[in-house]
Residue frames relative to the residue before (quaternion, step in Angstrom):
aa qw qx qy qz dx dy dz
M 1.0000 0.0000 0.0000 0.0000 0.00 0.00 0.00
F 0.7144 0.3991 -0.2630 0.5110 3.57 0.91 -0.84
K 0.2384 -0.7472 0.6037 0.1433 3.55 -1.04 0.79
D 0.4571 -0.6556 0.5185 0.3040 3.55 -1.19 0.48
Y 0.1741 -0.8365 0.5148 0.0701 3.54 0.13 1.32
Y 0.5978 0.5925 -0.3621 0.4005 3.59 1.13 -0.54
K 0.6794 0.4775 -0.2902 0.4756 3.60 1.15 -0.53
M 0.5475 0.6285 -0.3967 0.3845 3.60 1.24 -0.19
S 0.4988 -0.6385 0.4964 0.3117 3.53 -1.19 0.59
D 0.6758 -0.4798 0.3633 0.4256 3.55 -1.28 0.23
E 0.6335 0.5363 -0.3321 0.4481 3.59 1.02 -0.76
E 0.6518 0.5047 -0.3173 0.4687 3.59 0.96 -0.83
L 0.6623 0.4911 -0.3058 0.4762 3.58 0.97 -0.83
K 0.6248 0.5354 -0.3346 0.4593 3.57 1.05 -0.74
E 0.6424 0.5174 -0.3168 0.4682 3.59 1.00 -0.81
L 0.6638 0.4849 -0.3066 0.4798 3.59 0.95 -0.84
G 0.6211 0.5495 -0.3385 0.4447 3.58 1.04 -0.74
R 0.6763 0.4646 -0.2840 0.4961 3.55 1.00 -0.80
K 0.6418 0.5510 -0.3213 0.4258 3.58 0.96 -0.90
Y 0.7897 0.3013 -0.1458 0.5141 3.58 0.89 -0.94
H 0.4344 -0.7413 0.4274 0.2811 3.59 1.29 0.33
L 0.1451 0.8052 -0.5551 0.1501 3.57 0.83 1.02
R 0.4120 -0.7214 0.5022 0.2400 3.56 -1.07 0.69
G 0.8763 0.1265 -0.0866 0.4567 3.53 -1.09 0.75
F 0.3753 0.7576 -0.4802 0.2336 3.60 1.01 0.59
I 0.7159 0.3171 -0.2425 0.5728 3.60 1.23 -0.22
E 0.0700 -0.8008 0.5949 -0.0040 3.55 -0.86 1.04
E 0.4587 -0.6387 0.5310 0.3157 3.52 -1.22 0.44
G 0.1475 0.8011 -0.5656 0.1292 3.55 -0.86 0.93
L 0.5577 -0.5847 0.4678 0.3582 3.52 -1.33 0.12
V 0.0923 -0.8014 0.5910 0.0012 3.56 -0.87 1.04
L 0.3388 -0.7190 0.5735 0.1984 3.55 -1.04 0.86
T 0.2830 -0.7795 0.5379 0.1517 3.60 -0.61 1.12
D 0.7123 -0.4540 0.3251 0.4252 3.56 -1.33 0.13
D 0.7265 0.3991 -0.2486 0.5012 3.59 1.04 -0.66
R 0.5845 -0.6597 0.3209 0.3467 3.55 1.22 0.77
K 0.4780 0.6226 -0.4742 0.3988 3.58 1.06 0.72
I 0.3346 -0.7169 0.5752 0.2080 3.52 -1.13 0.69
V 0.0087 -0.7993 0.5993 -0.0433 3.55 -0.72 1.13
N 0.4719 -0.6367 0.5339 0.2949 3.51 -1.29 0.48
D 0.1418 0.7965 -0.5671 0.1548 3.59 -0.55 1.13
F 0.5043 -0.6198 0.4969 0.3386 3.56 -1.32 0.09
V 0.0657 -0.7962 0.6015 -0.0030 3.56 -0.87 1.00
I 0.4910 -0.6535 0.4903 0.3024 3.55 -1.20 0.54
N 0.3277 -0.7150 0.5841 0.2006 3.55 -1.04 0.80
R 0.2867 -0.8200 0.4735 0.1458 3.57 0.09 1.36
K 0.6549 0.5316 -0.3238 0.4286 3.58 0.89 -0.93
D 0.6866 0.4803 -0.2907 0.4620 3.59 0.84 -0.93
V 0.6459 0.5166 -0.3250 0.4585 3.59 0.96 -0.82
I 0.6795 0.4842 -0.2926 0.4671 3.58 0.87 -0.95
D 0.6286 0.5286 -0.3352 0.4616 3.61 1.00 -0.76
Q 0.6924 0.4784 -0.2832 0.4600 3.58 0.85 -0.96
L 0.6557 0.4982 -0.3174 0.4703 3.60 0.99 -0.76
S 0.6408 0.5138 -0.3253 0.4685 3.61 1.01 -0.74
Q 0.6413 0.5090 -0.3195 0.4770 3.59 1.00 -0.79
R 0.6255 0.5352 -0.3306 0.4616 3.56 1.04 -0.79
D 0.6542 0.5058 -0.3111 0.4683 3.59 0.93 -0.88
T 0.6550 0.5168 -0.3083 0.4570 3.59 0.95 -0.88
R 0.6443 0.5140 -0.3200 0.4672 3.60 0.98 -0.82
R 0.6495 0.5142 -0.3242 0.4567 3.59 0.95 -0.81
I 0.6441 0.5089 -0.3241 0.4702 3.59 0.96 -0.82
A 0.6590 0.5042 -0.3085 0.4651 3.61 0.92 -0.87
Y 0.6394 0.5333 -0.3232 0.4498 3.59 0.99 -0.83
Y 0.7114 0.4412 -0.2676 0.4770 3.60 0.80 -0.96
S 0.6039 0.5384 -0.3574 0.4666 3.60 1.11 -0.54
M 0.6421 0.5168 -0.3163 0.4697 3.56 1.03 -0.80
I 0.6454 0.5103 -0.3239 0.4671 3.60 0.93 -0.84
L 0.6587 0.5097 -0.3065 0.4609 3.58 0.91 -0.88
S 0.6690 0.4957 -0.3133 0.4567 3.61 0.92 -0.82
V 0.6298 0.5157 -0.3381 0.4723 3.62 1.03 -0.69
I 0.6537 0.5082 -0.3157 0.4634 3.60 0.91 -0.88
L 0.6816 0.4795 -0.2946 0.4676 3.58 0.90 -0.88
S 0.6219 0.5323 -0.3430 0.4607 3.61 1.06 -0.66
V 0.6553 0.4946 -0.3072 0.4813 3.58 0.94 -0.87
A 0.6485 0.5125 -0.3205 0.4628 3.59 0.96 -0.84
T 0.6390 0.5243 -0.3245 0.4599 3.60 0.99 -0.80
I 0.6529 0.5028 -0.3112 0.4733 3.59 0.95 -0.86
L 0.6679 0.4985 -0.3091 0.4582 3.61 0.89 -0.88
I 0.6570 0.5025 -0.3142 0.4660 3.59 0.95 -0.81
S 0.6613 0.4971 -0.3179 0.4632 3.59 0.98 -0.79
L 0.6492 0.5023 -0.3220 0.4717 3.61 1.09 -0.63
I 0.6590 0.5173 -0.3136 0.4470 3.57 1.01 -0.77
F 0.7832 0.3455 -0.1697 0.4883 3.58 0.87 -0.91
K 0.4015 0.7252 -0.4713 0.3013 3.59 1.15 0.42
């Protein structure tokens, strides 16, 4: 279920940021180009994207765990009523 977000490229993280509508994943910053010039450009904030994606994964696991526990609780009650 968990993906290794740290091994993903900036483009992959940018796509996930757009796909899941993450907030503040692209920031304006200074970038050094190949010809050694500093330009003002937009860069991805890797830490924020990875944090938000990890929190999203954790919430999904908690949600499905809660659903499973409710189903098992109802099944336990029904079985105890049937075999009483």
